[in-house]
N, C-alpha and C positions, 0 to 999 in steps of 0.2 A: 647603523640602523637606530631610529629614536624609539625609545621604549613605548609600548602600547599605552595610551592615556587611561588613567583610571576611569572605570564606568560607573555612573550614578545610577541610572534606571536599569537595573537588573531585574530579573523575573522575581525573585524574592521580595525585593522592595516593592515593586508594583502590587504584588498580592498583599503585601502589608498595608499598603495605601488603601486597597480595597476594604480591608478588615477594619481599619480605622474608620472608613466612611459607614460601614455597618455599626460600629461601636457608637458613633456619633447619631446614627439613625435612633438607636436606643435611647441615647442620652437626651436628645432633643424631644423626642416624642414623650418621654418621662417628664420633662420639665414643662412641656406644653399642656399636658393632660393631667399630671398627678395633682397639682395644686387645685385644679377645678374640680376633679372627682373628690378630692379630700373636701373641698368646700361644701359640696353637696351631700356628703355622707356624714359629716360631723355636725353636731349641734353648737359647737363652739367655734365662731368664725376665726378667732386668732390660731387656731390649731390647724387651719386648712393646709398650711405648707408642711405639716409634720410628715406626710409621705415623702415630699422631696428631702426633708431631713433624714428620714430613714434610709433613703438611697446613700446619702453621703456618709452618714454614721456607719452604715454597713461597710462602706468602703474603708473608712477608717480603722475599724475593727479587723478588717480583713487583711491589712497591708502587711502585717507581720507573718499571717499564714501563707500569703501569696509569695512573700520573700523566700520563705522556707520551702515552699513547692517549686519555685524557680530554681532554687540551689540544689534541689534534690532530683528534679525531674527535667530541668531544662525549660527553654522558653515555649516550644511548641506545645508540648503536653499540658504545661500549665495554662497556657492561652485557650486551649481546647476545652479544659476543665472550666474555665470561666464562662466560656460560651454555652455549655451545657447547663450551668447555673443559670444563666440569662434565659435559657429555654423555659426551665421550670419555674423561674420567678415571674415570667411573663403570663404563663397559664395560671399561676397563683393570683395574680392581679386581675385577671379576667373573671376568676372565681369569686374573688372579693367584690367586684361590680355586680356579678349575678346574685350574690348573697347579700348586697348592701352592707358589707361589713368594713367599717373603717379600720378596725384593728387588724384584720387580716390584709387590708392593703398596706398598712405600715409594715407589718412583718414581711410581706412579699418584696416590698421595695428595699427593706433592710437586707434581705437575702440577696437581691439583685446588686447590692453593693460590692459583693464578692467579684461579679463581672467587672464593674467598674474599676476596682482596685488592679485586675488584670490589665484592662484597656488602657489604664493611665501609664502602663509599661511599655505601650507599642513605640511611643516616640523614641525611648531609650534604646529599645531593641533595633530601630532604624540605624542607628550609629554602628552597630555592629555587622550590618549587611553591606557596607561600602568601605572603600578605602579611608583611612583615618582623616585625610585632608578634605574629605567630602561630608563629613559627619553633620556639620552644620546644615548643609543643604539637605541631607537625607532626613534629619529631624524635622526641618521645615516642610519638606515635601509631604511626609507622612501626616503631619498636622493638617496640611492643605487637604488631605483626603477627607477631612471633615466636611468639605463641601458637599459631598454625596449625601451626607446627613442633612445638611442644610437645606437640600432640595427635597429628598425623600421624606425627613422626619416631619416637618409641618404639613405637608401634603397628605402623608399616611394619616396623621391625626385628623385632618380636615376631612377626608374622604371615607375614612373608617368610623367616624364619630357615630354615625347611626347604622352602621352596617350589621349590627346585631340587635338582640332584643334591648339591651340597656346601653345607653349613652357611653362611648369610649370603650365598650367591651370588645369591640372588633380590633381596635387600635392595639390592645394588648396581645390579641391572638395573632395579628400580623407581626408583631415583634417576636413571638415564638417562632415564626418562619424565618425571619432575619436571622436569628440565632443559628438555626440549622444550616442556613447558607455560610455563615461565618465558620461553623466547624469544617465544613467541606473545604473552603478556600484555605483555612489554616493548615490543612493536612498536607498541602502542597508546598508549604514554606520550609526551607532548610535553614536554621539558625546555626551559626557557628559553635556556640557553647564550647569554646576551645579549652577552657579550664577543665571541664569535665572529661573532655576527650584525652586529655593528657595526663588525667589522674591527680591534678594538683588539687590538694585539700587544704592548704593553708588559708586563713581568713584575712590575711593583712592586719591593718591597724583595727583598733576597737572603734566602735561607733562614737564614743565620747570623744577621741582624738580627732576623728575626720569631722565631726560636728563642730569642734572649736576653730576650724578654718574660716578666715573671713570669707572666702570665695564660697564656702559651703553655705555660711550663715546668709549671705545676700541671696544666693541661688534659692535657698529654701523660703526666705522672705518674699522674694520676687515671684515665685510660683504660687505660694499659699495665699499671700495678701492680694496678689493680682487676680487670682481666681475669686478670693473672697469678695472683692468689690463687684467682679463681674456677676458672681452668683447672688449676691445681695440685691442687685437691680434687676437681674434677669428673672429670678424666682418670684420677685414681687410684681412684675409687669403684667402677667395675665390677670392677677387680682385687681391691680390698679386700674386697668384698661376696662375691667367689667364694672368696677365701681364708677368710671367715668362714663359708662353707658355704651362702650363699644361691643360690637358682636365679635364672636370667637374668630371669625374669618379674618377680621382686622388684626386681632391678637396674632394669629397664626402667620400672617404676612410680615408683622413686625419682628417676630422670632425668627423668621425665615432669613430676614435681612441682617439680623443680628449675627446669626450663625454664619452667613456669607462673610460678614465682616471679620469674624473670628478666623475663619480658614483661607479665605481667598488670598490673603497677604502671603499665605505660606509658599506661594510659588517664587516670592522674592526675598522673604525675611532673611533666609539662610545667606543669600549673596549679599544683602544689606550688612548682615553681621561680619562677614569675611571682609567687606570693604571698609566699614566705618567703625567697627568694634562693637562688642556685645553690650557694654554699658551705655553707649550712645544710642543703640537701638532700643534698650530697656527704658531710657530716659524719655525718648520719643512717645512710647507706649504709655508712660505715665502722664505725660502732658495731654495726650489724647483722652485719657480716662477723666482728667480734670476738666477738660472742654465738655465732655459728655456730660457730667455733672452739672455744668452751667446750663447746657441746653434743657436738661430735664427740669431744672428749677425755673426755667422762663416760661413754662406753660404747660397745658395738659391737652393740647390738640394731637390729632394723630400723627401730624408731622414732627412735632417734638418728641414723641414716643419712638418714632421710626429713626429720626436722625441721631438721637441720644443713644439708642440701643446699637446702632451701626458703629458709631464712633467708639462705643464700649467694646464691640467685638474686635475692632482693629487694635485698639490700645491693648486688650488682653493677648492677642496674638504676639505682639512685640515683646510683652513682659514675659509671656510663658515660654515662647520659644527661646528668648534670651537667657531665662533662668534655667532652662533644660541644658542649653549650650554650656553654660557657666558651670552646672553641676558635673559635667563630665570631666572638669579640670580638677574636681576635688576627690576624685577616688581612683584606685587602680582597678584592674580587671577583676582580681580576686576579692575586691571590696564592693564589687557592683550592687550585689543584692541588698546588703545592709543599708548602703548609702542611698540608693534609689528608693528603697522602701521607707526609709526615715523621712525623705522629701515628699514622697506621696501621702505619708501619714500626717504631716503638716498641712499639706494641700486638704486633704479630707477633714481634718480637724477644724480648719477655718471654715471650709464649706458647710460643715454641719452647724456650726454657730451662726453662719450667715443665712443659711436656708430657715432656721428657726426665727431668727430675728426679723427676717424680711416679711414673713407673714404676720407677726406680732406687731412691728412697726407700722405696716400699711393699716392693719385693722384698728390700731389704738392711737398711734401719733400722726400717721398720714405720710405721703410721698416726700414732703419737705424734709422730716427728720431722718428718713431712709436715706435721702442724697447727703445730708450733712454727715451722717455716720460714715458714708463712703469717702468723703473727702478727708475726714480724720484719718482713715486707713491710708490714702494716699500721701498723707504727710510723714507717716512712718517710712514708707518706700522711698521718698525723697532723702531722708536722712541715712538710710541704709546704702542707696547707690551712691551718694556723696561721699560717704566715709570709704568705700571701697576704691572709688576714684582717686580720693587723696592718698590712699595707701599705695595706689599704683604709681601715682605722680612721683611720690617719694621714694620709690624703689623698695618699699617694705614687702615682706613676704606675705602673700594672701593665701598659701596653700600649707602653711605650716611646716615647710620643708627648709 
């Protein structure tokens, strides 16, 4: 009798995909409205994206706290705590709009970063819910759950913009409801957390040893710099389009197609990695990023913004999914929390810099120099991928073993 094939779409994974969709609903809505709300609340234009920066800085600061929480309480309770923080921070954002307080808005989005630090671990948790041979596909499918956010996020921002007495206050209140739904869904997911159930307390190698592995370095660079390019251009797009005279409805549509580009490939990216290899898929993502920059530099029409941001999304998906799959080769189960936390810290650190830089560059230097800066980041990624490829071709160790 043939053994039963490993199952990919189990109940736990499906529920985690839904939670990823809610996480991206929060993320996309924040990106769509925070820069615009900040622009209208601050008297200094170049500080408009500071609330976006607050979100990612909060995530960076929270990564170590989240890693400890995950290690002590496990995946589910840590994720639920993150969702509760999302609920509180959304209400504080709504209060900031009501009070017309830029400072409170920045503080609220900084607090929301704790939820973001939790949500960034959903993709790693996906690999634990399936057989080891299916981990790439599980990671890819959970990221594909972001399509829910691609559909709901921009529409939520568009339809709730004037739902309350103040612009976008309704969007923040809606996000509070989304967080409550997430808490309920997460309560039905069962994560293995095998190490804790078996009482294993050893922590494996030190983070310094793990971080010196070539495979870890490339995974961290691929995830962080890939996110940096994406965030640099995406965070600035609402401001760039407003300066170009476009209505918010046009901006919301562009962002929607961008997020579709980010997550729709998730249905096939895992299979592509299994068939062609992780470095090959990441390289294609890098090429798409360069093409995106070329389109962005070619003009300022609606179609230029739309095509450029869509290509940016697809390129990010290949880079980020590939980097996540690569990262799983760099640590053992007992080293999970510290290794994944370090990679997420790198992601948030680069995102914080790119979020602040995007607003400053658009306001002072313009769209051209923003894209040229993104091209420089892509050059670093080319060098990293090529170096790891050479290591593998020569049969050199990439994991420090």
